[in-house]
PyMOL commands that place a pseudoatom at each C-alpha (Angstrom):
pseudoatom trace, name=CA, resn=MET, resi=1, chain=A, elem=C, hetatm=0, pos=[11.809, -23.859, 8.343]
pseudoatom trace, name=CA, resn=PHE, resi=2, chain=A, elem=C, hetatm=0, pos=[15.001, -22.189, 7.648]
pseudoatom trace, name=CA, resn=GLU, resi=3, chain=A, elem=C, hetatm=0, pos=[14.934, -18.522, 8.913]
pseudoatom trace, name=CA, resn=ALA, resi=4, chain=A, elem=C, hetatm=0, pos=[16.894, -16.062, 6.915]
pseudoatom trace, name=CA, resn=ASP, resi=5, chain=A, elem=C, hetatm=0, pos=[17.892, -14.011, 10.077]
pseudoatom trace, name=CA, resn=ASP, resi=6, chain=A, elem=C, hetatm=0, pos=[20.254, -16.926, 10.987]
pseudoatom trace, name=CA, resn=ILE, resi=7, chain=A, elem=C, hetatm=0, pos=[22.297, -16.733, 7.975]
pseudoatom trace, name=CA, resn=ARG, resi=8, chain=A, elem=C, hetatm=0, pos=[25.522, -15.854, 9.641]
pseudoatom trace, name=CA, resn=GLU, resi=9, chain=A, elem=C, hetatm=0, pos=[25.290, -18.976, 11.792]
pseudoatom trace, name=CA, resn=TRP, resi=10, chain=A, elem=C, hetatm=0, pos=[24.432, -21.173, 8.739]
pseudoatom trace, name=CA, resn=ARG, resi=11, chain=A, elem=C, hetatm=0, pos=[26.960, -19.707, 6.147]
pseudoatom trace, name=CA, resn=GLY, resi=12, chain=A, elem=C, hetatm=0, pos=[29.381, -22.497, 5.140]
pseudoatom trace, name=CA, resn=HIS, resi=13, chain=A, elem=C, hetatm=0, pos=[27.132, -25.424, 6.208]
pseudoatom trace, name=CA, resn=ASP, resi=14, chain=A, elem=C, hetatm=0, pos=[26.444, -28.242, 3.914]
pseudoatom trace, name=CA, resn=VAL, resi=15, chain=A, elem=C, hetatm=0, pos=[23.227, -27.936, 1.562]
pseudoatom trace, name=CA, resn=VAL, resi=16, chain=A, elem=C, hetatm=0, pos=[21.947, -31.550, 0.752]
pseudoatom trace, name=CA, resn=ASP, resi=17, chain=A, elem=C, hetatm=0, pos=[19.168, -32.560, -1.387]
pseudoatom trace, name=CA, resn=ALA, resi=18, chain=A, elem=C, hetatm=0, pos=[16.221, -34.742, -0.328]
pseudoatom trace, name=CA, resn=GLY, resi=19, chain=A, elem=C, hetatm=0, pos=[18.422, -37.846, -0.755]
pseudoatom trace, name=CA, resn=ASN, resi=20, chain=A, elem=C, hetatm=0, pos=[21.106, -36.461, 1.615]
pseudoatom trace, name=CA, resn=ARG, resi=21, chain=A, elem=C, hetatm=0, pos=[23.465, -35.867, -1.428]
pseudoatom trace, name=CA, resn=LYS, resi=22, chain=A, elem=C, hetatm=0, pos=[25.683, -32.846, -0.776]
pseudoatom trace, name=CA, resn=ILE, resi=23, chain=A, elem=C, hetatm=0, pos=[25.073, -30.048, -3.349]
pseudoatom trace, name=CA, resn=GLY, resi=24, chain=A, elem=C, hetatm=0, pos=[27.640, -27.627, -1.896]
pseudoatom trace, name=CA, resn=SER, resi=25, chain=A, elem=C, hetatm=0, pos=[28.051, -24.952, 0.887]
pseudoatom trace, name=CA, resn=LEU, resi=26, chain=A, elem=C, hetatm=0, pos=[25.618, -22.396, 1.892]
pseudoatom trace, name=CA, resn=GLU, resi=27, chain=A, elem=C, hetatm=0, pos=[26.795, -18.804, 0.975]
pseudoatom trace, name=CA, resn=ALA, resi=28, chain=A, elem=C, hetatm=0, pos=[23.601, -16.489, 1.288]
pseudoatom trace, name=CA, resn=VAL, resi=29, chain=A, elem=C, hetatm=0, pos=[19.934, -16.324, 1.387]
pseudoatom trace, name=CA, resn=TYR, resi=30, chain=A, elem=C, hetatm=0, pos=[17.682, -14.276, -0.910]
pseudoatom trace, name=CA, resn=VAL, resi=31, chain=A, elem=C, hetatm=0, pos=[14.420, -13.176, 0.432]
pseudoatom trace, name=CA, resn=ASP, resi=32, chain=A, elem=C, hetatm=0, pos=[11.248, -12.532, -1.620]
pseudoatom trace, name=CA, resn=THR, resi=33, chain=A, elem=C, hetatm=0, pos=[11.144, -8.628, -1.557]
pseudoatom trace, name=CA, resn=ALA, resi=34, chain=A, elem=C, hetatm=0, pos=[7.314, -8.652, -1.317]
pseudoatom trace, name=CA, resn=THR, resi=35, chain=A, elem=C, hetatm=0, pos=[6.957, -10.954, 1.847]
pseudoatom trace, name=CA, resn=ASP, resi=36, chain=A, elem=C, hetatm=0, pos=[10.639, -10.817, 3.126]
pseudoatom trace, name=CA, resn=SER, resi=37, chain=A, elem=C, hetatm=0, pos=[10.314, -14.617, 3.426]
pseudoatom trace, name=CA, resn=PRO, resi=38, chain=A, elem=C, hetatm=0, pos=[13.398, -16.697, 2.523]
pseudoatom trace, name=CA, resn=SER, resi=39, chain=A, elem=C, hetatm=0, pos=[13.006, -17.773, -1.257]
pseudoatom trace, name=CA, resn=PHE, resi=40, chain=A, elem=C, hetatm=0, pos=[16.461, -18.912, -2.532]
pseudoatom trace, name=CA, resn=ALA, resi=41, chain=A, elem=C, hetatm=0, pos=[19.766, -19.812, -1.252]
pseudoatom trace, name=CA, resn=THR, resi=42, chain=A, elem=C, hetatm=0, pos=[22.949, -19.372, -2.927]
pseudoatom trace, name=CA, resn=VAL, resi=43, chain=A, elem=C, hetatm=0, pos=[25.331, -22.468, -2.795]
pseudoatom trace, name=CA, resn=THR, resi=44, chain=A, elem=C, hetatm=0, pos=[29.060, -22.583, -3.490]
pseudoatom trace, name=CA, resn=ILE, resi=45, chain=A, elem=C, hetatm=0, pos=[30.122, -25.426, -5.779]
pseudoatom trace, name=CA, resn=GLY, resi=46, chain=A, elem=C, hetatm=0, pos=[33.121, -26.342, -7.872]
pseudoatom trace, name=CA, resn=LEU, resi=47, chain=A, elem=C, hetatm=0, pos=[36.849, -26.715, -7.413]
pseudoatom trace, name=CA, resn=PRO, resi=48, chain=A, elem=C, hetatm=0, pos=[38.860, -24.193, -5.366]
pseudoatom trace, name=CA, resn=THR, resi=49, chain=A, elem=C, hetatm=0, pos=[39.916, -22.511, -8.593]
pseudoatom trace, name=CA, resn=LYS, resi=50, chain=A, elem=C, hetatm=0, pos=[36.518, -22.724, -10.365]
pseudoatom trace, name=CA, resn=ARG, resi=51, chain=A, elem=C, hetatm=0, pos=[34.026, -21.931, -7.674]
pseudoatom trace, name=CA, resn=ARG, resi=52, chain=A, elem=C, hetatm=0, pos=[30.605, -20.429, -8.594]
pseudoatom trace, name=CA, resn=LEU, resi=53, chain=A, elem=C, hetatm=0, pos=[27.306, -19.757, -6.702]
pseudoatom trace, name=CA, resn=ILE, resi=54, chain=A, elem=C, hetatm=0, pos=[24.225, -21.584, -7.793]
pseudoatom trace, name=CA, resn=PHE, resi=55, chain=A, elem=C, hetatm=0, pos=[20.590, -20.694, -6.830]
pseudoatom trace, name=CA, resn=VAL, resi=56, chain=A, elem=C, hetatm=0, pos=[18.330, -23.334, -5.077]
pseudoatom trace, name=CA, resn=PRO, resi=57, chain=A, elem=C, hetatm=0, pos=[14.816, -22.586, -3.809]
pseudoatom trace, name=CA, resn=LEU, resi=58, chain=A, elem=C, hetatm=0, pos=[14.039, -22.902, -0.135]
pseudoatom trace, name=CA, resn=THR, resi=59, chain=A, elem=C, hetatm=0, pos=[10.558, -24.056, -0.571]
pseudoatom trace, name=CA, resn=ASP, resi=60, chain=A, elem=C, hetatm=0, pos=[10.143, -26.896, 1.956]
pseudoatom trace, name=CA, resn=ALA, resi=61, chain=A, elem=C, hetatm=0, pos=[13.709, -26.628, 3.019]
pseudoatom trace, name=CA, resn=THR, resi=62, chain=A, elem=C, hetatm=0, pos=[14.552, -27.985, 6.546]
pseudoatom trace, name=CA, resn=VAL, resi=63, chain=A, elem=C, hetatm=0, pos=[17.574, -27.805, 8.916]
pseudoatom trace, name=CA, resn=GLY, resi=64, chain=A, elem=C, hetatm=0, pos=[19.350, -30.611, 10.595]
pseudoatom trace, name=CA, resn=PRO, resi=65, chain=A, elem=C, hetatm=0, pos=[22.585, -30.707, 12.611]
pseudoatom trace, name=CA, resn=GLY, resi=66, chain=A, elem=C, hetatm=0, pos=[25.019, -28.809, 10.427]
pseudoatom trace, name=CA, resn=TYR, resi=67, chain=A, elem=C, hetatm=0, pos=[23.061, -28.956, 7.193]
pseudoatom trace, name=CA, resn=LEU, resi=68, chain=A, elem=C, hetatm=0, pos=[20.172, -27.312, 5.190]
pseudoatom trace, name=CA, resn=LYS, resi=69, chain=A, elem=C, hetatm=0, pos=[18.171, -29.878, 3.305]
pseudoatom trace, name=CA, resn=VAL, resi=70, chain=A, elem=C, hetatm=0, pos=[16.318, -28.577, 0.100]
pseudoatom trace, name=CA, resn=ALA, resi=71, chain=A, elem=C, hetatm=0, pos=[13.463, -30.312, -1.643]
pseudoatom trace, name=CA, resn=TRP, resi=72, chain=A, elem=C, hetatm=0, pos=[15.470, -30.212, -5.008]
pseudoatom trace, name=CA, resn=ASP, resi=73, chain=A, elem=C, hetatm=0, pos=[17.613, -32.805, -6.731]
pseudoatom trace, name=CA, resn=LYS, resi=74, chain=A, elem=C, hetatm=0, pos=[21.439, -32.243, -6.785]
pseudoatom trace, name=CA, resn=LYS, resi=75, chain=A, elem=C, hetatm=0, pos=[21.571, -32.551, -10.473]
pseudoatom trace, name=CA, resn=LEU, resi=76, chain=A, elem=C, hetatm=0, pos=[18.854, -30.079, -11.178]
pseudoatom trace, name=CA, resn=ALA, resi=77, chain=A, elem=C, hetatm=0, pos=[20.557, -27.627, -8.567]
pseudoatom trace, name=CA, resn=LYS, resi=78, chain=A, elem=C, hetatm=0, pos=[23.928, -27.938, -10.134]
pseudoatom trace, name=CA, resn=GLU, resi=79, chain=A, elem=C, hetatm=0, pos=[22.479, -27.183, -13.528]
pseudoatom trace, name=CA, resn=SER, resi=80, chain=A, elem=C, hetatm=0, pos=[20.902, -23.834, -12.300]
pseudoatom trace, name=CA, resn=PRO, resi=81, chain=A, elem=C, hetatm=0, pos=[21.766, -20.410, -13.357]
pseudoatom trace, name=CA, resn=SER, resi=82, chain=A, elem=C, hetatm=0, pos=[24.921, -19.279, -11.529]
pseudoatom trace, name=CA, resn=ILE, resi=83, chain=A, elem=C, hetatm=0, pos=[27.028, -16.237, -10.651]
pseudoatom trace, name=CA, resn=ASP, resi=84, chain=A, elem=C, hetatm=0, pos=[30.665, -15.656, -9.916]
pseudoatom trace, name=CA, resn=ILE, resi=85, chain=A, elem=C, hetatm=0, pos=[31.579, -15.961, -6.219]
pseudoatom trace, name=CA, resn=ASP, resi=86, chain=A, elem=C, hetatm=0, pos=[32.163, -12.317, -5.915]
pseudoatom trace, name=CA, resn=GLY, resi=87, chain=A, elem=C, hetatm=0, pos=[29.336, -11.569, -8.512]
pseudoatom trace, name=CA, resn=GLU, resi=88, chain=A, elem=C, hetatm=0, pos=[25.823, -10.239, -7.944]
pseudoatom trace, name=CA, resn=LEU, resi=89, chain=A, elem=C, hetatm=0, pos=[22.465, -11.308, -9.199]
pseudoatom trace, name=CA, resn=LEU, resi=90, chain=A, elem=C, hetatm=0, pos=[21.115, -8.993, -11.874]
pseudoatom trace, name=CA, resn=ALA, resi=91, chain=A, elem=C, hetatm=0, pos=[17.502, -7.989, -11.991]
pseudoatom trace, name=CA, resn=GLU, resi=92, chain=A, elem=C, hetatm=0, pos=[17.142, -9.316, -15.480]
pseudoatom trace, name=CA, resn=ASP, resi=93, chain=A, elem=C, hetatm=0, pos=[18.555, -12.704, -14.628]
pseudoatom trace, name=CA, resn=GLU, resi=94, chain=A, elem=C, hetatm=0, pos=[15.907, -13.483, -11.897]
pseudoatom trace, name=CA, resn=PRO, resi=95, chain=A, elem=C, hetatm=0, pos=[13.184, -14.859, -14.268]
pseudoatom trace, name=CA, resn=GLN, resi=96, chain=A, elem=C, hetatm=0, pos=[15.716, -17.622, -15.540]
pseudoatom trace, name=CA, resn=ILE, resi=97, chain=A, elem=C, hetatm=0, pos=[16.251, -18.821, -12.056]
pseudoatom trace, name=CA, resn=PHE, resi=98, chain=A, elem=C, hetatm=0, pos=[12.692, -19.039, -11.354]
pseudoatom trace, name=CA, resn=SER, resi=99, chain=A, elem=C, hetatm=0, pos=[12.219, -20.805, -14.893]
pseudoatom trace, name=CA, resn=HIS, resi=100, chain=A, elem=C, hetatm=0, pos=[14.851, -23.400, -14.197]
pseudoatom trace, name=CA, resn=TYR, resi=101, chain=A, elem=C, hetatm=0, pos=[12.977, -24.795, -11.283]
pseudoatom trace, name=CA, resn=GLY, resi=102, chain=A, elem=C, hetatm=0, pos=[9.341, -24.370, -12.964]
pseudoatom trace, name=CA, resn=LEU, resi=103, chain=A, elem=C, hetatm=0, pos=[8.343, -21.756, -10.498]
pseudoatom trace, name=CA, resn=PRO, resi=104, chain=A, elem=C, hetatm=0, pos=[6.219, -18.752, -11.558]
pseudoatom trace, name=CA, resn=TYR, resi=105, chain=A, elem=C, hetatm=0, pos=[7.943, -15.331, -11.640]
pseudoatom trace, name=CA, resn=ALA, resi=106, chain=A, elem=C, hetatm=0, pos=[6.638, -11.913, -11.419]
pseudoatom trace, name=CA, resn=THR, resi=107, chain=A, elem=C, hetatm=0, pos=[8.025, -8.503, -10.419]
pseudoatom trace, name=CA, resn=GLY, resi=108, chain=A, elem=C, hetatm=0, pos=[6.514, -6.189, -7.911]
pseudoatom trace, name=CA, resn=ALA, resi=109, chain=A, elem=C, hetatm=0, pos=[3.508, -3.980, -8.881]
pseudoatom trace, name=CA, resn=ASN, resi=110, chain=A, elem=C, hetatm=0, pos=[5.891, -1.173, -9.929]
pseudoatom trace, name=CA, resn=GLY, resi=111, chain=A, elem=C, hetatm=0, pos=[8.528, -3.409, -11.654]
pseudoatom trace, name=CA, resn=GLU, resi=112, chain=A, elem=C, hetatm=0, pos=[10.446, -4.104, -8.383]
pseudoatom trace, name=CA, resn=ARG, resi=113, chain=A, elem=C, hetatm=0, pos=[13.002, -6.949, -8.193]
pseudoatom trace, name=CA, resn=ARG, resi=114, chain=A, elem=C, hetatm=0, pos=[11.630, -10.178, -6.647]
pseudoatom trace, name=CA, resn=LEU, resi=115, chain=A, elem=C, hetatm=0, pos=[14.824, -11.235, -4.758]
pseudoatom trace, name=CA, resn=GLY, resi=116, chain=A, elem=C, hetatm=0, pos=[17.007, -9.318, -2.354]
pseudoatom trace, name=CA, resn=ARG, resi=117, chain=A, elem=C, hetatm=0, pos=[20.100, -10.792, -0.649]
pseudoatom trace, name=CA, resn=ARG, resi=118, chain=A, elem=C, hetatm=0, pos=[20.540, -11.297, 3.059]
for i in range(1, 118): cmd.bond("trace and resi %d" % i, "trace and resi %d" % (i + 1))
show_as sticks, trace
zoom trace
């Protein structure tokens, strides 16, 4: 499993889908704020003048030499909600990311955010 603590070592490495098709380059890991476990990765995609960050779940992700393999298809990932390269994920946008992948979403008991960037 991919460990969020190793993010500095993995930033910039390829992120590939289950068929080994490159999705983009790893930018950051978002952890589940309730468990502190890796939950989503942001992946840099696009041309140099139109780069953006997409969100890809880390459920069942594995690492190989120089890449992070996710269980989600490249096409689905590239259609996911995105933010600008220098943008940040707003709390009100979190449910859309989970919904895109058919994953359940719930805030913390006191309405806390679900995702935190590492």
